[in-house]
C-alpha positions as CSV (number, residue, x, y, z in Angstrom):
1,M,8.4,1.7,4.0
2,E,5.7,1.6,6.5
3,D,8.0,0.1,9.0
4,I,10.7,2.8,8.4
5,L,8.1,5.6,9.0
6,L,7.0,3.9,11.9
7,T,10.5,3.6,13.3
8,A,11.2,7.6,12.4
9,K,7.9,8.3,14.3
10,T,9.2,6.4,17.2
11,L,12.6,8.2,17.1
12,T,10.9,11.5,17.0
13,G,9.1,10.6,20.4
14,V,12.3,9.2,22.1
15,Y,14.0,12.6,21.1
16,H,11.2,14.6,22.2
17,Y,11.1,13.0,25.6
18,A,15.0,13.2,25.8
19,T,14.9,16.8,25.2
20,Q,12.3,17.6,28.0
21,E,14.3,15.3,30.3
22,S,17.9,16.7,29.5
23,S,19.7,17.8,32.6
24,T,22.1,20.3,30.9
25,P,22.2,22.8,28.2
26,N,24.4,21.0,26.0
27,L,22.5,17.7,26.2
28,H,19.4,19.6,25.7
29,N,20.6,21.6,22.7
30,Q,22.0,18.2,21.1
31,F,18.5,16.4,21.8
32,Q,16.6,19.2,20.3
33,A,18.8,19.2,17.3
34,N,18.2,15.5,16.8
35,L,14.5,16.1,17.3
36,I,14.4,18.5,14.6
37,D,16.4,16.3,12.1
38,S,14.0,13.4,13.0
39,F,11.1,15.6,12.1
40,K,12.6,16.2,8.7
41,M,13.6,12.7,8.0
42,Q,9.9,11.4,9.2
43,N,8.5,14.2,6.6
44,D,10.7,13.1,3.9
45,I,9.8,9.4,4.0
46,F,6.0,10.4,4.4
47,T,6.5,12.6,1.1
48,K,8.2,10.0,-0.7
49,M,5.4,7.5,0.2
50,E,2.5,10.0,-0.6
51,Q,4.2,10.4,-4.2
52,K,4.6,6.7,-5.0
53,G,1.0,6.3,-3.8
54,W,1.9,4.1,-0.6
55,Y,0.2,6.5,1.6
56,P,-3.0,7.6,0.1
57,Q,-4.9,10.5,1.6
58,Q,-8.6,11.3,1.5
59,Q,-10.2,14.7,1.6
60,A,-12.8,14.9,4.5
61,P,-16.2,16.3,3.3
62,T,-16.8,20.0,4.3
63,Q,-20.1,18.9,6.5
64,Q,-17.9,16.4,8.5
65,I,-15.3,19.0,9.1
66,N,-17.9,21.5,10.2
67,Q,-19.4,19.0,12.6
68,V,-16.2,18.3,14.2
69,R,-15.3,22.0,14.6
70,S,-18.7,22.7,16.1
71,K,-18.2,20.0,18.8
72,F,-14.7,21.2,19.9
73,S,-15.9,25.0,19.7
74,Q,-18.8,24.6,22.1
75,P,-18.2,25.9,25.5
76,T,-17.6,23.2,28.3
77,G,-19.2,23.6,31.7
């Protein structure tokens, strides 16, 4: 299932790039529809893996989330 998920992610990237680079409206629309379908397929695979315990998730501690949030919210300059 991990290979299938990786393939779906790769396919999504290909459709994303093809949508951006398409030269006609019809081609753009078709690639965009395929991109949306590939997002759904990728999510369906992920959801099934998660349900079976094949893609475990961990909750990040609140302190760690706040540290990252703080790091990226500071002005640069």
